[in-house]
N, C-alpha and C positions, 0 to 999 in steps of 0.2 A: 520691358522683358526681352523682346526680340522684334524684328521688323515685320514679320508675317508668319502665320501658321496655316499650313495646308491640312485639310481634313478630307480623307478619301473614304466616303461613306458618311452619312449623317443620321444614323439611327438613334435610338434612345440613349445608348451609352456614350456615343460621341457627343451628343447634345449635352449630356450631363457633365462631361469633361469641359466642354467649351463654355457653357453658360456661366459658371461661377467666375471664369476668367474675365468675362465681359461685365458681370455684375459688380465685380470688385475693381473694375477699370484697369486690370492688369494688361488688357488688350482692348483696342477699339474695334468696332464691327468691320471697318474697312480693312483691317489687318488679317481678317479671316477669309480664306479662300477654300471653298468646299466643292468637292467633286461628287456628283450623284449620277446614277445610272439611268433612271427613267424620268420622263417628262413629268409624270405624276408626282415623284418626289420633289422635283424642282419647283413645281407649282405649289405644293403643300408647304414647303419651307418658306417660300416667298410670301405666302398668304398668312401662315400661322405662327411662324417663329417671331419672337418679340424683338429680335435685333435684325437690322438690315445688313446681314453679312453678304459676302460675295458668293453666289451660287453658280457653279459651272456644270453644264450638261456634258457628259463624256465626249460627245461628238462635236462640241462647239469649238470655235477657233481659239477662244481664250482659255481652254481647259489647261493649257501648258502653264498658266499662272499658278496652278496648284502645285505642279511639280517643281516650280522654281523656288518655292518657299524653302527657307533653310531648315525648317523643322516641319515634319509631317506626321500626322496621326493616321495610321492605317486601321480602319474600322469597318471591315467587311466580313463576310462569312469565310471560314478557312477554305471552303471549297471554291471560293472565287479568287484565290490568290493568283493562280496561273493566268486567268483572264485580266486581272488588274495590272500585273507587271507588264503585260503587252501594251497597255495604254500609255506607259511612260515614254514621252517623246524625247526625254533628256537623260538617257541611261548612264551617261558618262560624267554627270556632275559629281564633284568631289566634296567630301567633308560635310555632307548634309546629315541631319539626324532623322531617322525613321523610327517612330514609336508604334509598335504593333500591339493591338489588343486582340489579335486572332487567337482563339483557343487552340492550344497544343502545337502551334507552329514555332519551331525552334529558331534560335538566332542564326544558326548555321544555314538553315533553309532560307531565312529572310535575306541573308547576305548573298546567297546565290541568286535570289530573285531580284535584289536591288543592290548591285555591286557599287562600290565607291560611297556607300552610305554607312554611317555609324548606326547599327541596328540595336534597338532596345525592345525587350519583350515585357509587356505589362499585362497583368491579369487582374481584372476588377470584377465587381459584382453589382447586381441590380440596385441595392440600396444607395449606390452612388447617385441615383436620380433624385434622391432627397437629401443629398449632402452627407450621407452616412455610409459611404462606400468603404471597402477595404481593398487596397490595391497592392499587389506584389510586383516588384520590378527586378529584372535581371538585365545587366548591361553587357555589351560586347567589350572585349578587353581594351578597345581603342578609345573608349569614353573616359574623359578625365574628370577630376573631382568637381570642377566648376560646372561641367555639363551635367553631371549627376545631380547636383543640387538644383539646377535649373529644371530638370525633368521631374524631380520630386515635387517641386513647387507647383507644377501643372496639376498633379493629382491631389496634393494636399489641400487644394481649394475645394475639394469635394469629398474628403474623407481621410482616413488614416492610410499611411504608406509604410510598407515593409520591404526591405531589400533582401534578396535571396540569391544564392547560387542557382543557376537555371534548373538543375536537376530536381529542385524542390517545387518548382512552379506547377507541376502537374497535380501534386497532392494539394497544393494551395488552391488551385482551381476547383478541385473536387470539394474541398472543405468549405470554401467561401462562395464560389460562383454557382455550383450545382446544388449545394445544400439548402439555399432558400426555397427551392421547389420541394425538398424533402420536408422542411419545416412547414410549408404550406399544406402539404399532404397530412401531416400530423395534426395541424390545427383543424383541417377539414374533418378528419376522422374523429377527433375528440368532440367537435361540435355535433357531429352525427350521433355520437354517444349520448349527448345531452338531448338531442331530438328524439332518440329512442326512449329516453326517460320522461318525455312529455313536454319538454321546453320547445318554444318556437326556435326555428333555425337561426334567425338573426340574433336573438337574445343569447342563445347557446354559444354562438361564435364570438359575441362580444365578451361573454364571461371567460371563454378560453383565452382570448387575446389579453384581457386584463390580468388573468392568472399568470400567463407567460411573462408579461412585462414585469410584474411584481416578483416573480421567481428569478428572472434575469438580474434585476436590481439587487436582490439579496446575494446572488452569487458574485456579481461584479463589484458592487459598492460596499457591501458588508463583509466581503471576503470569506463567505461561507464556502466550504468545499462541497462538492456535489454529494459526497457521502454523508456529511453532517446534515445537509438540508434534507436528504432522503430519510435519514434516521429520525429527524425532528418530527416528521409528519407520519411516521410508520409506527403504529402501536401493535402490541401482541394481539393476534387474532382479529385485527381491525380491518377497516375497508381498504386502506392503502395497500397493505400486504396482500390482500386478496387480489387487488388489481395488478400488483407487480408480479404475483405468481402466474397470472394468465399470460403476461407479456413474456416472462422467462420461458414458460411452456411453449409459446409460439415463436421462440427464438428472435424476439424483437431486437435485442441488443446486437445479436450476430447479423441480422438483416441490415441494420444501419451501418455496421462496420463494412460489410460486403458491398453495400451501395457506394460507399466512398472509394473503396478499392476499384470497383467497376468503372466509376467515373474517372479515376486516375489513369487506369489502363486505356480507356477510350481516348483520353487527352494525348497520351503517348503515341497512339496510333496515327494521329494527324501528322506526326513527324516523318 
């Protein structure tokens, strides 16, 4: 695929991107060069990661090996961008690819921080850790077709990939990266409802998860519309319409819409 891959930061998302590449032998462990900030992270990866990749502490003499890689994945917190760019000992290298998974950080800002790089912005979500991720990608205008295919291949090893103009990535982030927390909150609340009705918490949560999985399969695999499915289980003066009435009264639908808008706006603020 390519001679080496640099990874700046090696948290759960970066690990989920890199591991399938190694599992499928698209890369060998010795081709991975990872830069970490703390000695604790260094020791943890060395001890617990299943592949013997190259780990470099930021202050080590061989940290420059990460920056020499022709392709790099930037996987740190957005607030750490300024400090990370100062670590680059080779700011004038040309025609390298930098793939950023930093929330809300624009390609323009990346290009200012890492001049002479072809910058790519990728937004992914936590299900990537089980190979069911959704990744949205936007490219700088300098990226050619072959490079785009190569970048897509990195993420297709761990989920589905969608290509967007950059101005759509903030809403994509809100809908796919922030929403798993919203779904988790809904699962928690529904299972608490079962708890209130006398079910044990663990059983109640299991029932909610199975119900959600079955519902999603009906929507996705049987091509039911959300309205059709809702109408199928809603009878006159029945239990379901009573439940829906409470949700409408409490502006549940509006709260979900506003939560996505709020996450989108927050993502834009990082620019």
